[in-house]
C-alpha positions in Angstrom: -81.9 -41.9 -184.5 -80.9 -42.9 -188.0 -78.1 -41.4 -190.0 -79.0 -41.0 -193.6 -76.2 -40.9 -196.1 -76.8 -39.9 -199.7 -74.4 -42.1 -201.7 -76.1 -42.4 -205.1 -74.5 -39.7 -207.2 -72.2 -40.1 -210.2 -69.3 -38.0 -208.8 -68.5 -36.8 -212.3 -66.0 -34.1 -211.1 -63.7 -36.9 -210.0 -63.3 -38.1 -213.6 -61.7 -41.5 -214.1 -61.6 -42.1 -210.3 -65.4 -42.9 -210.3 -65.4 -45.0 -213.4 -65.1 -48.2 -211.3 -66.3 -47.1 -207.9 -68.9 -44.6 -206.6 -67.7 -41.4 -205.0 -68.3 -42.4 -201.3 -65.9 -45.3 -201.9 -63.0 -43.1 -202.8 -60.3 -43.9 -200.2 -58.8 -41.6 -197.6 -56.0 -43.3 -195.7 -56.9 -46.7 -197.1 -60.6 -46.5 -196.0 -63.6 -45.3 -198.1 -64.6 -41.7 -197.2 -68.1 -43.0 -196.3 -66.4 -45.1 -193.5 -64.8 -41.8 -192.2 -68.2 -40.1 -192.1 -69.8 -43.1 -190.3 -66.9 -43.1 -187.7 -67.7 -39.5 -187.0 -71.3 -40.2 -186.2 -70.5 -43.4 -184.3 -68.0 -41.4 -182.1 -71.0 -39.5 -180.7 -73.0 -42.7 -180.2 -75.1 -42.8 -183.4 -74.5 -46.1 -185.2 -77.6 -46.9 -187.2 -77.2 -45.9 -190.8 -79.5 -45.8 -193.8 -77.5 -45.4 -197.1 -79.3 -44.3 -200.3 -77.6 -46.1 -203.2 -77.6 -45.3 -206.8 -74.6 -45.3 -209.1 -72.6 -48.5 -208.6 -74.5 -49.2 -205.4 -73.4 -52.9 -205.6 -69.8 -51.7 -204.8 -71.0 -50.2 -201.5 -73.1 -53.3 -200.8 -70.1 -55.5 -201.4 -68.0 -53.4 -199.0 -70.4 -53.7 -196.1 -71.1 -57.4 -196.8 -67.4 -58.1 -196.6 -66.2 -55.3 -194.3 -64.6 -57.7 -191.8 -62.6 -59.4 -194.5 -61.5 -56.0 -196.0 -60.4 -54.7 -192.6 -58.7 -57.8 -191.1 -56.1 -60.4 -191.7 -57.6 -63.8 -192.2 -57.0 -67.5 -192.5 -59.1 -69.5 -194.9 -59.5 -73.3 -194.7 -60.1 -74.1 -198.4 -61.4 -77.6 -197.7 -64.2 -76.4 -195.4 -64.5 -72.8 -196.3 -64.1 -71.8 -192.7 -62.6 -68.3 -192.2 -60.7 -67.2 -189.1 -60.3 -63.4 -188.8 -57.2 -62.0 -187.1 -56.7 -58.5 -185.5 -60.4 -57.9 -186.3 -61.8 -54.6 -185.0 -65.3 -54.6 -186.4 -67.4 -51.4 -185.9 -70.7 -52.0 -184.1 -73.0 -50.6 -186.7 -76.3 -51.4 -188.2 -76.4 -50.5 -191.9 -79.4 -50.4 -194.1 -78.6 -50.2 -197.8 -81.4 -49.1 -200.1 -81.4 -48.9 -203.9 -83.0 -45.5 -204.7 -82.5 -45.5 -208.4 -79.7 -44.7 -210.8 -80.9 -41.2 -211.9 -83.0 -40.2 -208.9 -82.3 -36.7 -207.5 -81.6 -36.2 -203.8 -85.1 -35.4 -202.7 -86.5 -38.5 -204.4 -83.8 -40.6 -202.8 -84.7 -39.4 -199.3 -88.4 -40.0 -199.9 -87.7 -43.6 -200.9 -86.1 -44.2 -197.5 -89.2 -43.3 -195.6 -90.0 -46.8 -194.4 -86.6 -47.0 -192.7 -86.6 -43.7 -190.9 -87.3 -42.5 -187.4 -89.3 -39.5 -186.3 -86.0 -37.6 -186.2 -83.0 -38.3 -188.3 -79.5 -37.1 -189.4 -78.8 -36.4 -193.0 -75.5 -35.9 -194.8 -73.7 -36.3 -198.1 -71.3 -39.2 -198.9 -68.3 -37.0 -199.6 -67.8 -34.5 -196.8 -65.8 -34.9 -193.5 -65.9 -32.5 -190.6 -65.1 -32.2 -186.9 -68.6 -30.8 -186.2 -69.9 -31.7 -182.7 -72.9 -33.9 -183.5 -74.3 -33.7 -180.0 -74.3 -29.9 -180.1 -75.8 -29.9 -183.5 -78.7 -32.1 -182.3 -79.2 -30.0 -179.2 -79.4 -26.9 -181.4 -82.0 -28.6 -183.6 -84.1 -29.6 -180.6 -83.9 -26.2 -179.1 -85.3 -24.2 -182.0 -88.2 -26.6 -182.9 -88.1 -26.2 -186.6 -88.2 -29.0 -189.2 -84.7 -28.9 -190.6 -81.2 -27.9 -189.4 -78.4 -27.5 -191.9 -74.8 -27.1 -190.9 -73.4 -23.9 -192.4 -69.7 -24.0 -193.1 -67.1 -21.8 -194.8 -65.7 -23.8 -197.8 -61.9 -24.1 -198.2 -60.5 -22.0 -201.0 -59.7 -23.5 -204.4 -56.3 -21.7 -204.2 -53.5 -21.5 -201.7 -52.9 -18.3 -199.7 -49.7 -16.4 -199.4 -48.9 -15.3 -195.9 -46.7 -12.2 -196.0 -45.4 -9.3 -193.9 -44.4 -6.1 -195.6 -44.0 -8.0 -198.9 -41.8 -10.8 -197.4 -43.4 -14.2 -197.9 -43.6 -15.9 -194.5 -45.4 -19.1 -195.6 -47.9 -20.7 -198.0 -51.2 -22.0 -196.6 -52.8 -24.7 -198.6 -56.6 -24.6 -199.0 -57.5 -22.0 -196.3 -61.1 -21.3 -195.5 -62.7 -18.6 -197.5 -64.1 -15.4 -195.9 -67.2 -15.6 -198.0 -70.7 -16.7 -196.9 -71.7 -20.0 -195.6 -72.7 -23.1 -197.6 -74.7 -26.1 -196.6 -72.0 -28.6 -195.6 -74.4 -31.5 -194.9 -74.5 -32.8 -191.3 -78.2 -32.0 -191.2 -81.0 -32.9 -188.8 -84.6 -33.3 -189.9 -87.9 -34.2 -188.5 -89.8 -36.8 -190.5 -92.5 -34.2 -191.4 -89.9 -32.9 -193.9 -90.8 -35.8 -196.1 -94.2 -34.1 -196.8 -92.3 -31.7 -198.9 -90.7 -34.5 -201.0 -92.1 -36.7 -203.8 -91.3 -40.3 -204.6 -90.1 -39.3 -208.0 -86.8 -39.4 -209.9 -87.2 -35.6 -210.6 -87.6 -34.5 -207.0 -84.5 -32.5 -206.0 -83.7 -31.5 -202.4 -81.8 -28.2 -202.2 -83.7 -26.7 -205.2 -87.4 -26.9 -204.5 -88.2 -28.7 -201.2 -85.5 -27.0 -199.0 -86.4 -23.6 -200.6 -90.1 -24.2 -199.8 -89.2 -25.2 -196.2 -87.1 -22.0 -195.9 -90.1 -20.0 -197.2 -92.2 -21.6 -194.5 -89.5 -20.6 -191.9 -88.7 -24.2 -191.1 -84.9 -24.2 -191.7 -82.3 -23.2 -189.3 -78.5 -23.0 -189.7 -76.0 -24.4 -187.2 -72.8 -22.4 -187.8 -69.7 -24.6 -187.7 -66.4 -22.7 -187.7 -64.2 -25.8 -187.4 -62.9 -28.1 -190.1 -65.0 -29.1 -193.1 -63.9 -30.4 -196.5 -65.5 -32.5 -199.2 -63.8 -34.9 -201.7 -65.3 -33.1 -204.7 -62.3 -33.3 -207.1 -59.1 -35.3 -207.4 -57.2 -32.4 -205.8 -59.5 -32.5 -202.8 -59.0 -36.3 -202.4 -55.2 -35.8 -202.6 -55.4 -33.0 -200.0 -57.4 -35.2 -197.6 -55.0 -38.0 -198.0 -52.1 -35.7 -197.3 -53.7 -34.5 -194.1 -54.3 -38.1 -193.0 -50.7 -39.1 -193.8 -49.3 -36.1 -191.8 -51.5 -36.7 -188.8 -53.5 -33.6 -189.4 -56.9 -35.2 -190.2 -59.0 -32.9 -188.0 -62.2 -34.8 -188.7 -60.6 -37.9 -186.9 -62.4 -37.5 -183.6 -62.4 -41.3 -182.8 
């Protein structure tokens, strides 16, 4: 199975952070968040990735072209150009990088990947990390027989929560999960027949239009995930994820 990662958006809510790099290259613990996402899938044995590029896609291409150099110490013989890598621990991945257009919406990006896809594929966004059990997700999808499975998650609150007893403040909890309804947290599974609902067009969205039509046709199921999920949507989110990583509380780190 292929793991499709949508990595072409502008990431405008990150402001100046994405002036030089695309959103999936924002670093958590010194590694791009897209690397964290890929490590999560690879942990469950899925190591073939198809990445839909758009905004500053060459930055992502450069990273994977030189990933061993970025992640290792090295000695360079300047006379011969020979490079010796030290403490190298290269991930065993096969990564297909596809330019899907600067302004293409998500549905159009997925459709442009059609030649590289299997009959069944994973799909996720390039900014969300989670400790979802990918094998359980896939088993759920195969059991219900519908076209698409989304992972429903409770998003973390924008605000901290005061934990009190009889008015006495006991603690402050940063970014607790809300008690509101579920949102689509990515980490989806789809059968290739889903592509029949998409168009090879810049204007073809995914959540609005195709996914709604699939739902009308009763072809979408929700896998409810009650564990950790968070996305790097704002600078505050990125800072929080880095804080969790520094403090050894990165619950998405299953590897």
